[in-house]
C-alpha positions in Angstrom: 73.2 -26.0 47.4 74.4 -27.7 44.3 78.1 -28.3 43.9 79.8 -29.1 40.6 82.4 -31.9 40.4 83.3 -34.5 42.9 87.0 -35.0 42.8 89.8 -35.2 40.2 88.7 -38.7 39.3 85.0 -38.1 39.0 83.0 -38.2 35.8 82.7 -34.8 34.1 79.5 -33.0 35.0 78.9 -34.8 38.3 77.0 -32.6 40.8 76.3 -32.9 44.4 73.6 -31.3 46.5 74.6 -30.2 50.0 71.8 -29.6 52.5 72.5 -26.3 54.3 70.4 -27.6 57.3 72.9 -30.5 57.7 75.8 -28.0 57.7 74.0 -25.9 60.4 73.1 -29.0 62.5 76.5 -30.5 62.5 78.2 -27.2 63.2 75.9 -26.6 66.2 76.5 -30.2 67.4 80.3 -29.6 67.2 80.0 -26.3 69.1 77.8 -27.9 71.8 80.0 -30.9 72.4 83.6 -29.8 71.7 83.8 -26.0 72.3 85.5 -26.4 75.7 88.3 -28.7 74.4 91.5 -26.7 74.9 93.0 -28.3 71.7 90.3 -26.7 69.7 90.5 -23.1 70.9 91.9 -22.0 67.5 89.0 -23.6 65.7 85.8 -23.3 67.8 83.2 -22.0 68.0 82.1 -22.4 64.4 80.0 -19.6 62.8 76.3 -19.8 63.2 75.8 -20.4 59.5 78.2 -23.3 59.5 80.2 -22.1 56.5 83.5 -22.4 58.5 82.9 -26.1 59.0 84.8 -27.2 55.9 87.8 -25.0 56.5 88.1 -25.9 60.1 88.4 -29.6 59.2 91.5 -29.1 57.2 94.2 -29.7 59.9 92.6 -32.9 61.1 92.5 -32.1 64.8 88.8 -31.4 64.9 87.9 -34.6 62.9 90.0 -36.7 65.3 88.2 -35.2 68.3 84.8 -35.9 66.6 85.7 -39.5 66.2 86.7 -39.8 69.8 83.5 -38.1 71.0 81.4 -40.7 69.1 83.6 -43.6 70.1 85.7 -42.7 73.1 89.4 -43.7 73.1 89.4 -44.7 69.4 92.3 -42.4 68.8 95.1 -42.0 71.2 95.6 -38.3 71.8 99.4 -38.7 71.7 99.1 -39.7 68.0 97.5 -36.4 67.0 99.8 -33.6 65.7 98.7 -30.5 67.6 101.5 -27.9 67.3 103.6 -26.3 64.6 101.5 -28.0 61.9 102.7 -28.3 58.3 100.9 -29.5 55.3 102.3 -33.0 55.9 101.4 -33.2 59.6 97.9 -32.0 58.8 97.7 -34.8 56.2 98.8 -37.3 58.9 96.0 -36.1 61.2 93.4 -36.4 58.4 94.7 -39.9 57.5 94.5 -40.9 61.2 90.9 -39.7 61.4 89.9 -41.4 58.2 91.4 -44.8 58.9 90.0 -44.6 62.5 86.6 -43.8 61.0 86.8 -47.0 59.0 87.8 -48.9 62.1 84.5 -47.9 63.8 82.4 -48.9 60.8 82.3 -45.9 58.5 81.9 -46.8 54.8 84.5 -44.7 53.0 85.4 -45.5 49.4 88.2 -43.7 47.5 88.6 -40.7 49.8 91.9 -39.5 51.2 93.4 -36.6 53.1 93.4 -34.5 49.9 89.6 -34.4 49.7 89.2 -33.3 53.3 92.1 -30.8 53.0 90.3 -29.2 50.1 87.2 -29.0 52.3 84.9 -30.7 49.8 81.4 -30.1 51.4 79.6 -33.3 50.3 82.5 -35.5 51.5 82.9 -33.7 54.8 79.2 -33.8 55.5 78.9 -37.5 54.5 81.8 -38.5 56.7 80.5 -36.4 59.7 77.1 -37.9 59.5 78.4 -41.4 59.6 80.6 -40.7 62.6 77.9 -38.8 64.5 75.3 -41.5 63.7 77.6 -44.3 64.9 78.0 -42.4 68.2 74.3 -41.8 68.6 73.4 -45.4 67.9 76.1 -46.9 70.1 73.9 -46.5 73.1 70.8 -48.0 71.6 71.7 -51.5 73.0 70.5 -53.7 75.8 74.0 -53.4 77.3 73.7 -49.6 77.6 70.0 -49.6 78.3 68.5 -52.8 79.7 65.2 -51.1 79.8 64.9 -51.8 76.1 63.7 -55.2 77.1 60.3 -53.6 78.0 59.8 -52.9 74.2 59.4 -56.6 73.5 56.0 -57.7 72.2 54.3 -60.8 73.5 56.0 -63.9 72.4 59.2 -62.1 71.5 62.7 -62.9 72.8 65.7 -60.7 73.4 67.2 -62.1 70.2 64.3 -60.6 68.3 65.1 -57.2 69.5 68.7 -57.6 68.5 67.6 -58.3 64.9 66.0 -54.8 64.6 67.9 -51.8 63.2 68.5 -48.8 65.6 65.8 -46.9 63.6 63.3 -49.7 64.2 64.1 -49.8 67.9 63.7 -46.0 68.1 60.3 -46.3 66.4 59.2 -48.9 69.0 60.5 -46.6 71.8 58.5 -43.6 70.5 55.3 -45.7 70.1 55.9 -47.3 73.5 55.7 -43.8 75.1 52.7 -42.8 73.0 50.9 -45.9 74.3 51.8 -45.1 77.9 50.6 -41.5 77.3 47.2 -43.0 76.3 47.5 -41.7 72.7 46.1 -43.8 69.9 48.4 -42.3 67.3 51.5 -44.3 66.3 54.6 -43.2 64.5 55.7 -45.2 61.4 58.6 -43.0 60.2 60.7 -40.0 61.1 59.6 -37.9 58.2 56.0 -37.2 57.5 54.7 -38.7 60.8 56.6 -36.2 62.9 56.2 -33.1 60.8 53.2 -31.7 62.8 55.2 -31.9 66.1 52.3 -33.8 67.8 54.2 -37.1 68.2 57.3 -35.1 69.5 55.1 -33.1 72.0 53.6 -36.2 73.6 57.0 -38.0 73.6 58.8 -35.1 75.4 56.0 -34.8 77.9 56.2 -38.5 78.6 60.0 -38.9 79.1 60.6 -35.6 80.9 61.3 -35.6 84.6 58.4 -34.2 86.6 60.3 -31.1 87.7 61.5 -30.2 84.2 58.5 -28.1 83.4 57.8 -29.7 80.0 54.2 -29.4 78.8 51.9 -29.8 75.8 51.7 -26.1 75.1 52.9 -26.6 71.5 49.7 -28.4 70.6 47.8 -25.2 71.0 49.6 -23.7 68.0 47.8 -24.0 64.7 50.8 -22.9 62.6 53.1 -25.8 61.9 56.3 -23.8 62.2 55.2 -22.1 65.4 54.2 -25.4 66.9 57.6 -26.9 66.0 59.3 -23.9 67.7 57.3 -24.3 70.9 58.0 -28.0 70.9 61.7 -27.4 70.6 61.5 -25.0 73.5 60.2 -27.9 75.5 63.1 -30.1 74.3 65.5 -27.3 75.4 64.2 -27.8 79.0 65.7 -31.3 78.7 69.0 -29.9 77.2 68.0 -31.8 74.0 67.4 -29.1 71.5 69.8 -30.5 69.0 70.1 -31.3 65.2 66.7 -29.9 64.1 65.2 -26.5 63.5 61.5 -25.9 63.3 61.8 -26.0 59.5 63.6 -29.3 59.6 60.7 -30.8 61.7 58.0 -29.4 59.3 60.0 -30.6 56.3 60.6 -34.0 57.8 64.3 -34.1 57.1 65.0 -37.7 57.8 68.7 -37.6 59.0 68.3 -34.7 61.3 65.0 -35.9 62.9 66.5 -39.4 63.4 69.5 -37.8 65.2 67.1 -35.7 67.3 65.2 -38.8 68.4 68.3 -40.8 69.1 69.7 -37.9 71.2 66.4 -37.9 73.2 66.7 -41.6 73.8 70.3 -41.4 74.9 69.5 -38.7 77.5 66.0 -39.5 78.6 65.0 -43.1 77.7 62.2 -43.1 80.3 62.1 -46.9 80.4 61.5 -49.1 83.5 64.6 -51.0 84.5 63.9 -54.7 84.7 65.2 -56.4 87.8 66.9 -59.2 85.9 67.1 -60.0 82.2 67.3 -63.7 81.5 69.8 -64.5 78.7 71.3 -61.0 78.5 74.9 -62.1 78.8 74.5 -64.5 75.9 73.4 -61.8 73.4 75.6 -58.9 74.5 77.9 -58.0 71.6 81.5 -59.2 72.3 84.6 -57.3 71.3 85.3 -59.8 68.6 81.7 -59.5 67.2 81.9 -55.7 67.2 85.3 -55.8 65.3 83.8 -58.0 62.6 80.7 -55.9 62.3 82.7 -52.7 61.9 84.8 -54.4 59.3 81.9 -55.5 57.2 80.1 -52.2 57.4 83.3 -50.4 56.3 83.3 -52.7 53.2 80.1 -51.0 52.1 77.9 -54.1 52.3 74.2 -53.7 52.0 72.1 -53.8 54.2 74.0 -52.4 57.1 75.0 -55.1 59.6 73.6 -54.5 63.1 73.6 -58.0 64.6 75.9 -60.6 63.0 73.8 -63.7 63.4 70.5 -62.4 62.1 72.0 -60.2 59.3 74.2 -62.9 57.9 71.5 -65.6 58.1 70.3 -65.1 54.5 73.8 -65.3 53.0 73.7 -62.0 51.1 76.3 -60.2 53.2 78.6 -63.2 52.8 78.2 -63.2 49.1 79.2 -59.5 48.9 82.3 -60.1 51.0 83.3 -63.1 48.9 83.0 -61.0 45.7 85.2 -58.4 47.3 87.9 -60.9 48.3 87.9 -62.6 44.9 85.9 -60.6 42.3 83.8 -62.8 40.1 83.7 -65.8 42.4 80.0 -65.4 43.1 77.5 -66.7 40.5 74.8 -64.2 41.2 72.3 -66.2 39.2 72.4 -68.8 41.9 71.7 -66.2 44.6 68.2 -65.5 45.9 68.3 -61.7 46.4 64.6 -61.3 47.0 62.6 -63.8 48.9 59.1 -65.1 48.2 56.9 -65.3 51.3 56.0 -69.0 50.9 59.6 -70.1 50.1 61.5 -67.6 52.2 63.0 -70.2 54.6 64.2 -72.5 51.9 65.6 -69.7 49.7 67.6 -68.4 52.6 68.9 -71.9 53.4 69.9 -72.4 49.7 71.8 -69.1 49.9 73.6 -70.3 53.1 74.5 -73.7 51.5 76.0 -71.8 48.5 77.9 -69.5 50.9 79.5 -72.6 52.5 80.3 -73.9 49.0 82.0 -70.6 48.2 84.0 -70.8 51.4 85.3 -74.1 50.3 86.3 -72.7 46.9 88.3 -70.0 48.8 90.0 -72.9 50.7 88.4 -72.1 54.1 88.4 -74.7 56.8 84.7 -75.4 57.2 84.7 -78.9 58.7 81.4 -79.3 60.5 79.9 -76.1 59.2 76.8 -76.4 57.0 74.4 -73.8 55.5 71.9 -74.7 58.2 74.3 -73.4 60.9 74.5 -70.0 59.2 70.8 -69.9 58.7 70.2 -70.8 62.3 72.6 -68.1 63.5 75.0 -70.6 65.2 77.4 -68.1 66.9 80.5 -70.3 67.1 80.3 -71.5 63.5 79.3 -68.2 62.1 82.2 -66.5 63.7 84.5 -69.2 62.4 83.4 -68.3 58.8 83.6 -64.6 59.4 87.2 -64.8 60.7 88.3 -66.7 57.6 86.6 -64.1 55.4 88.4 -61.3 57.2 91.7 -63.2 57.0 91.3 -63.9 53.3 90.4 -60.3 52.6 93.5 -59.1 54.5 95.8 -61.5 52.8 94.3 -60.9 49.3 95.3 -57.3 49.6 98.8 -58.3 50.4 99.0 -60.7 47.5 97.8 -58.1 45.1 100.3 -55.5 46.4 103.2 -58.0 46.3 102.2 -58.8 42.7 103.7 -62.2 43.1 100.7 -64.2 41.9 101.0 -66.4 45.0 99.0 -66.2 48.2 100.7 -64.7 51.2 100.9 -67.0 54.2 101.4 -66.1 57.9 104.9 -67.4 57.9 106.0 -64.8 55.3 104.5 -62.0 57.4 106.6 -63.1 60.4 109.7 -63.2 58.2 108.9 -59.8 56.8 108.4 -58.3 60.3 111.8 -59.6 61.5 113.6 -58.5 58.4 112.1 -55.0 58.7 112.9 -54.7 62.4 116.5 -56.0 61.8 117.1 -53.7 58.9 116.0 -50.7 61.0 118.3 -51.6 63.8 115.5 -52.5 66.3 116.1 -54.9 69.1 112.6 -56.4 69.1 111.7 -59.5 67.1 108.7 -61.7 66.5 108.5 -65.5 67.0 104.9 -66.0 65.9 101.5 -64.4 66.4 101.2 -66.1 69.8 104.5 -64.5 71.0 104.0 -63.2 74.6 106.5 -60.4 73.8 103.7 -58.8 71.7 101.8 -57.9 74.9 103.7 -54.7 75.7 103.1 -53.3 72.2 106.8 -52.5 71.6 107.1 -54.8 68.6 104.3 -53.1 66.8 105.6 -49.6 67.8 109.1 -50.5 66.5 107.7 -51.9 63.3 105.8 -48.7 62.6 109.0 -46.7 63.1 110.8 -49.0 60.8 108.2 -48.5 58.1 108.3 -44.7 58.6 111.5 -43.7 60.3 111.0 -41.0 62.9 107.2 -41.4 63.1 107.3 -42.7 66.7 107.9 -40.4 69.6 109.6 -42.8 71.9 109.0 -40.4 74.9 105.4 -41.7 74.6 106.4 -45.3 74.9 106.1 -46.9 78.3 108.4 -49.5 79.7 105.6 -52.1 79.8 105.5 -55.2 81.9 102.3 -54.4 83.7 98.7 -54.3 82.4 98.4 -50.5 82.6 101.6 -49.6 80.7 101.0 -52.4 78.2 97.6 -51.0 77.4 99.0 -47.5 77.0 101.6 -48.8 74.5 99.0 -50.8 72.6 96.7 -47.8 72.3 99.6 -45.7 71.0 100.6 -48.5 68.6 97.1 -48.9 67.1 96.7 -45.1 66.5 100.1 -44.7 65.1 99.5 -47.6 62.7 96.4 -45.9 61.5 98.2 -42.6 61.3 100.5 -44.0 58.6 97.5 -45.4 56.8 97.4 -49.0 58.0 93.8 -50.2 58.0 93.9 -51.8 61.5 90.6 -53.1 62.9 92.1 -54.7 65.9 91.7 -53.1 69.3 94.5 -52.3 71.8 93.2 -55.1 74.1 93.8 -57.6 71.2 97.5 -56.7 71.5 97.8 -56.8 75.2 95.9 -60.1 75.4 97.9 -61.4 72.4 94.8 -62.5 70.4 96.7 -64.3 67.6 94.0 -63.8 64.9 93.8 -60.1 65.3 97.5 -59.8 65.8 98.0 -61.3 62.4 95.8 -58.7 60.8 97.8 -55.9 62.5 101.1 -57.1 61.0 99.5 -57.9 57.6 98.0 -54.3 57.4 101.4 -52.8 58.3 103.1 -55.0 55.7 100.6 -53.8 53.1 101.4 -50.2 54.0 105.1 -50.9 53.5 104.3 -52.1 49.9 101.9 -49.2 49.0 104.5 -46.4 48.7 107.0 -48.8 47.2 105.0 -50.8 44.7 107.9 -50.9 42.2 110.4 -52.0 44.8 110.8 -54.7 47.4 109.2 -53.8 50.8 112.5 -53.3 52.6 113.5 -49.8 52.0 111.2 -46.9 53.0 112.4 -44.7 50.1 110.1 -43.9 47.2 111.3 -45.9 44.2 109.0 -44.4 41.6 110.3 -41.5 39.6 107.1 -39.7 40.3 106.4 -39.9 44.0 102.7 -40.1 45.1 101.7 -37.0 47.1 100.7 -38.7 50.3 103.7 -41.1 50.1 105.7 -37.9 50.0 103.8 -36.5 52.9 104.5 -39.7 54.8 108.2 -39.5 54.3 108.8 -37.0 57.0 108.0 -34.1 54.6 111.3 -34.6 52.7 109.8 -34.7 49.3 108.2 -31.6 47.8 105.5 -33.2 45.7 102.3 -31.2 45.1 99.4 -32.4 47.2 97.3 -32.5 44.0 97.5 -36.0 42.6 97.4 -36.5 38.8 94.6 -38.6 37.4 97.1 -40.8 35.6 98.8 -41.6 38.9 95.6 -42.7 40.4 94.7 -44.9 37.5 98.0 -46.7 38.0 97.2 -47.3 41.6 93.7 -48.7 40.7 95.3 -51.0 38.2 97.8 -52.4 40.6 95.2 -52.9 43.4 92.5 -54.7 41.5 89.9 -55.6 44.2 87.4 -52.8 44.9 87.9 -53.0 48.7 91.7 -53.1 48.2 91.4 -49.9 46.2 89.9 -48.2 49.3 92.8 -49.5 51.4 95.5 -48.4 49.1 94.0 -45.2 47.8 93.5 -44.0 51.4 97.1 -42.8 51.2 97.7 -42.7 47.5 94.7 -41.7 45.4 92.1 -39.0 45.3 88.5 -40.1 44.9 85.1 -40.0 46.5 83.3 -41.1 49.6 80.5 -43.5 48.8 77.7 -42.7 51.2 74.3 -44.3 50.5 71.0 -42.6 51.1 69.6 -43.3 54.6 66.9 -45.5 53.2 69.5 -47.7 51.6 71.6 -47.6 54.7 68.7 -49.0 56.7 67.4 -51.0 53.7 64.3 -52.0 55.7 60.7 -51.0 56.0 59.1 -50.6 59.3 55.5 -50.7 60.4 54.0 -48.3 62.9 55.2 -50.6 65.7 58.7 -50.6 64.3 58.6 -54.2 63.1 60.8 -55.2 60.2 58.4 -56.4 57.5 60.6 -56.7 54.4 64.0 -57.9 53.5 66.4 -55.8 51.5 67.8 -57.0 48.2 71.6 -57.0 48.4 73.4 -55.0 45.8 75.6 -57.2 43.6 79.2 -56.7 44.6 78.5 -53.2 46.2 82.1 -52.2 46.2 82.5 -53.0 42.5 81.1 -49.7 41.4 83.8 -48.0 43.4 86.6 -49.9 41.7 86.6 -47.6 38.7 87.6 -44.0 39.3 84.9 -43.1 36.7 82.1 -44.8 38.6 79.0 -42.9 39.5 78.5 -42.3 43.2 75.2 -42.5 45.0 74.6 -39.0 46.3 73.2 -39.1 49.8 72.5 -35.4 49.8 70.2 -35.3 46.8 66.6 -34.6 47.6 
């Protein structure tokens, strides 16, 4: 299907292709996984053709549930509006789902609740695919499946496996089972190589429990479609007939076949469990590493970040982040974006040296950190740089929104928090970001209610003082912050453990949200100072204003002018503008080539300032759904 137009801000004549097979696949996946949820009785099941998908997304409940299915406990159920829904409470749900999607690593640029409320197919499908993909890939780790260690080739270490993308790991997994089945054939991709169903048939036969009744009957079929149907009947015996139809297999639809294989892996990996994996603890992704990775991916960096220390070792991701924080700071002529085989090592090292130089220009504290440390993947020093990048990004948004021309410092954030709490008549207060009083979550909860009076249902707030109740409050606080549009990447545990670094970002994001609907006023009052209130700001004011949910193009341009940085546009426009979701084609998302064995054999060239194209509301958007 070809759809005209993209959003109110898109260039005239822009069209988007929507694959009906994706519509069908995602609808079937939703029905299979969520149909028994009592909160979704009024929405599910979706029709067999999937045409109801877009309409059923409009109240935000289904989208919140999908996020939680892919990444459990991301959204606190208490934060979801479920009864007596109005246009404003639906928008709150959609905002909660969107900002939570960003927090788990979805790349969303210039999309807000209006786009989803209108049920724009290409935006809905693009967002759904990212959420579903993240959920499917979250289990393709050594932590979830230690048996992955058996996929290592001679001479490889666990770190080498971590460097591979999930797609490359799945290719290794498929070829591992083909080898064990005594089959000479190997799979190099999930498009043409699987279209005859032969690889799938041998894979299913190899991973199936002996009593499942799976066989190779499909190989007797000469017709490709018939063979695919019989193969999928075998998959059904494993309760894994998901995402693809026989036609999708024959046509080699990349996304859906990738999802099919990932689902097979998650349910029936068929790998021997090693007795002990030496060095596993040292390479398991920590909570801090995961937070940073999700933040980077939501920024739209290319290629997608899978493992921090290998994916940042060539400097390209760091350059993109620096250019988002301070547009124009990167001299791209100095950057090696493609590497020559003979000088690859030196070119990457030169990039890393330049990355450290840029960090110093941004006034980072980089004592003892050299380019060699980044190139070598030194965990401690790499994390030190990443934290300062995240901090600089967060504070740069605040500086632009404050429009003071001066950088915001942590002391000012603490002062703002206390001023806001006091003006709202709250009893809580903040000493600093190490304040032990933060642990029960009440300061954050009170601050959210001060920013948006009446948003907090205090019946949901626990007394606190013990780990269980503190965590309950922290979960509620994080979800409610996202519900009002604050782009919080911190996790509830960061609050209960009073992790000062992440605590700072929570308060900074809330401070930014207080500025967004009041850009012409000081961030003390919660009233809309502009004579023409923005639609979502109106929706976030307890539904008191009656602005149309259709934003004017002129209004959005004003927001884009105020928030100059491309990534900051995404943060501000999430509750104020109306734009597009930038979703790259899967080959760009992976940005790697793989051999038959799943080895990475080429490096991707980073796109110069990838978010820069999204800064303009007139920018062309890469259409993931085009053939």
